[in-house]
C-alpha positions as CSV (number, residue, x, y, z in Angstrom):
1,M,-50.7,-141.0,30.5
2,V,-52.6,-139.8,33.6
3,V,-54.6,-142.5,35.5
4,D,-56.8,-141.5,38.4
5,D,-60.5,-142.0,39.3
6,D,-60.8,-138.4,40.5
7,A,-61.5,-136.2,37.5
8,L,-60.2,-133.1,39.2
9,V,-56.9,-134.8,39.9
10,R,-56.6,-135.9,36.3
11,L,-57.3,-132.4,35.1
12,A,-54.8,-130.8,37.5
13,L,-52.1,-133.2,36.5
14,T,-52.8,-132.9,32.8
15,D,-52.7,-129.1,33.1
16,L,-49.4,-129.3,35.0
17,L,-47.8,-131.6,32.5
18,A,-48.9,-129.3,29.6
19,T,-46.6,-126.6,31.0
20,D,-43.6,-128.7,30.1
21,S,-42.7,-128.6,26.4
22,G,-40.9,-131.9,26.8
23,I,-44.0,-133.8,27.9
24,E,-47.1,-134.7,25.9
25,V,-50.2,-136.2,27.6
26,V,-51.5,-138.7,25.0
27,A,-54.1,-140.4,27.2
28,Q,-56.1,-140.3,30.4
29,A,-57.8,-143.1,32.3
30,S,-60.2,-143.3,35.2
31,D,-59.4,-146.9,36.3
32,G,-56.9,-149.7,35.6
33,L,-58.9,-151.4,32.8
34,Q,-59.1,-148.2,30.9
35,A,-55.4,-147.5,31.5
36,V,-54.3,-150.8,30.0
37,A,-56.6,-150.2,27.0
38,E,-55.2,-146.7,26.5
39,A,-51.6,-147.8,26.8
40,A,-52.2,-150.5,24.2
41,A,-53.8,-147.9,21.8
42,H,-51.2,-145.2,22.3
43,R,-47.4,-145.2,22.7
44,V,-47.2,-144.3,26.4
45,D,-43.7,-143.8,27.8
46,V,-44.7,-142.9,31.4
47,A,-47.9,-143.4,33.3
48,L,-48.8,-141.5,36.5
49,M,-50.9,-144.2,38.2
50,D,-53.3,-143.9,41.2
51,V,-53.5,-147.0,43.4
52,R,-57.0,-147.4,44.6
53,M,-59.5,-147.2,41.7
54,P,-62.7,-149.0,40.7
55,R,-62.9,-152.0,38.4
56,L,-59.1,-152.6,38.4
57,D,-56.7,-151.2,40.9
58,G,-53.3,-149.6,40.1
59,I,-51.2,-152.5,41.3
60,T,-53.0,-155.1,39.1
61,A,-52.9,-152.6,36.2
62,I,-49.1,-152.2,36.6
63,A,-48.7,-156.0,36.2
64,R,-50.8,-155.9,33.0
65,L,-49.0,-152.9,31.6
66,R,-45.7,-154.7,31.9
67,L,-47.0,-157.4,29.5
68,L,-47.5,-154.8,26.7
69,S,-45.0,-154.8,23.8
70,H,-44.2,-151.1,24.7
71,A,-44.6,-151.2,28.4
72,P,-44.7,-147.7,29.9
73,R,-42.7,-146.8,33.0
74,V,-45.0,-146.2,36.0
75,I,-44.9,-143.6,38.7
76,T,-47.4,-144.4,41.4
77,L,-49.4,-141.6,43.0
78,T,-50.1,-142.1,46.7
79,T,-50.8,-140.5,50.0
80,F,-49.3,-141.3,53.4
81,D,-52.2,-143.5,54.4
82,L,-51.6,-145.8,51.4
83,D,-48.0,-146.7,52.3
84,A,-48.8,-150.5,52.3
85,Y,-50.0,-150.2,48.7
86,V,-46.9,-148.3,47.8
87,Y,-44.6,-151.2,48.5
88,E,-47.0,-153.6,46.6
89,A,-46.9,-151.3,43.6
90,L,-43.1,-151.1,43.6
91,A,-42.8,-154.9,44.0
92,A,-45.2,-155.2,41.0
93,G,-42.8,-153.2,38.9
94,A,-43.5,-149.5,39.4
95,D,-40.5,-147.3,38.7
96,G,-41.2,-145.0,41.7
97,F,-43.9,-143.1,43.5
98,L,-44.9,-139.5,44.3
99,L,-47.1,-138.1,47.0
100,K,-50.2,-136.5,45.5
101,D,-49.3,-133.2,47.2
102,S,-45.8,-133.1,45.8
103,D,-44.4,-129.8,44.5
104,P,-45.3,-129.4,40.8
105,A,-41.7,-129.1,39.9
106,E,-40.9,-132.4,41.6
107,I,-43.7,-134.1,39.6
108,L,-42.3,-132.8,36.3
109,R,-38.8,-133.8,37.3
110,A,-40.0,-137.3,38.2
111,V,-41.5,-137.8,34.8
112,H,-38.3,-136.8,33.1
113,L,-36.2,-139.0,35.4
114,V,-38.3,-142.1,35.0
115,A,-38.6,-141.6,31.2
116,A,-34.8,-141.5,31.1
117,G,-34.6,-144.8,32.9
118,S,-34.0,-143.7,36.5
119,A,-36.0,-144.5,39.6
120,M,-38.0,-142.0,41.5
121,L,-37.8,-142.7,45.3
122,H,-39.1,-139.9,47.4
123,P,-36.1,-138.8,49.6
124,S,-38.0,-138.4,52.9
125,A,-40.7,-140.1,54.9
126,P,-42.3,-142.1,52.1
127,R,-39.0,-143.7,51.4
128,R,-38.7,-144.8,55.0
129,L,-42.2,-146.3,54.8
130,I,-41.0,-148.4,51.8
131,D,-38.1,-149.6,53.9
132,R,-40.4,-150.5,56.8
133,Y,-42.8,-152.6,54.7
134,H,-39.9,-154.2,52.8
135,R,-38.3,-155.3,56.1
136,A,-41.6,-156.7,57.2
137,V,-41.7,-159.2,54.4
138,R,-38.1,-159.6,53.2
139,P,-38.8,-162.3,50.6
140,G,-35.9,-164.5,49.6
141,T,-33.2,-162.6,51.4
142,A,-30.7,-165.4,51.2
143,A,-31.3,-165.8,47.4
144,V,-30.9,-162.0,47.0
145,R,-27.6,-162.0,48.9
146,G,-26.4,-164.8,46.7
147,R,-27.1,-162.9,43.5
148,V,-25.6,-159.7,44.9
149,G,-22.5,-161.8,45.6
150,R,-22.1,-162.5,41.9
151,L,-21.6,-158.8,41.1
152,T,-18.2,-157.3,40.5
153,P,-16.8,-154.8,43.0
154,R,-17.6,-151.9,40.6
155,E,-21.1,-153.2,40.1
156,R,-21.6,-153.3,43.8
157,D,-20.5,-149.7,44.1
158,V,-23.1,-148.7,41.5
159,L,-25.8,-150.8,43.2
160,V,-25.1,-149.0,46.5
161,L,-25.8,-145.7,44.9
162,V,-28.8,-147.0,43.0
163,G,-30.1,-148.1,46.5
164,E,-29.7,-144.5,47.7
165,G,-31.9,-143.3,44.8
166,A,-29.1,-141.7,42.8
167,T,-29.6,-141.0,39.1
168,N,-27.1,-142.2,36.4
169,A,-25.6,-138.7,36.2
170,E,-25.1,-138.6,40.0
171,I,-23.5,-142.0,40.0
172,A,-21.3,-141.1,37.1
173,G,-20.1,-138.0,39.0
174,R,-19.5,-139.8,42.3
175,L,-17.7,-142.8,40.8
176,R,-15.9,-140.8,38.1
177,M,-17.2,-142.7,35.1
178,S,-19.2,-141.8,32.0
179,E,-23.0,-142.1,32.1
180,S,-22.9,-144.7,29.3
181,T,-20.7,-146.8,31.5
182,V,-23.1,-146.4,34.4
183,K,-26.0,-147.5,32.1
184,A,-24.0,-150.6,31.1
185,H,-23.3,-151.5,34.8
186,V,-27.0,-150.9,35.7
187,S,-28.1,-153.2,32.9
188,R,-25.8,-156.0,34.0
189,I,-26.9,-155.5,37.6
190,L,-30.6,-155.9,36.7
191,T,-29.8,-159.1,34.8
192,T,-27.7,-160.6,37.6
193,L,-30.2,-159.7,40.3
194,E,-33.1,-161.0,38.2
195,V,-35.1,-157.8,38.7
196,G,-37.1,-155.7,36.3
197,N,-36.1,-152.1,37.2
198,R,-34.0,-149.9,39.4
199,V,-36.5,-149.7,42.3
200,Q,-36.4,-153.5,42.7
201,A,-32.6,-153.4,42.5
202,A,-32.6,-150.7,45.2
203,L,-34.8,-153.0,47.4
204,A,-32.5,-155.9,46.7
205,A,-29.5,-153.7,47.8
206,R,-31.2,-153.1,51.1
207,D,-32.1,-156.8,51.5
208,A,-28.4,-157.6,51.0
209,G,-27.3,-155.0,53.6
210,L,-25.5,-152.8,51.1
211,T,-27.2,-149.6,52.2
212,A,-27.5,-147.9,55.6
213,D,-31.2,-148.7,55.9
214,G,-31.0,-152.2,54.7
């Protein structure tokens, strides 16, 4: 599903996604309210979500989407001047974000990664912006450290790589384990840390000082 109040942006993204035979656009929405209605009416796996929209903004829409029986994964679309909203969207449960001027191939890659259960953290400036805003609020750092302390050494190794934005395949290669084992570790990590997705686990890893920018 493509969600943006700019009709030209929706059209451009829809046309781009149509070039990938593994992706089908089943719905479009011009605001958060319509996005929630469309997601309830269709089986949406991934939503490309703008942040600032009329009637209902993307951040509130993400929270409502998570309540659906088949909650779609969400990639937030943003620009540099919306970096504060990016953190709020990730904290609300978004699985990652992209800049609106990202390379088309990167957008397609992001959709596939998030659909497969990975996070999509932009590797350059936007990721540093997330770090900056997360450090500014740092909610419940002591509690996060306590939960991280309950992880096994191997789970901590996996969490460090999740915090670096690595995919399951990359983690499997670096730690010399199967992807199915990585998925099992990630599932237990999310449960132990009491977070909803990999992005929130990555932020927790930084809060606990497990990554270089934590």
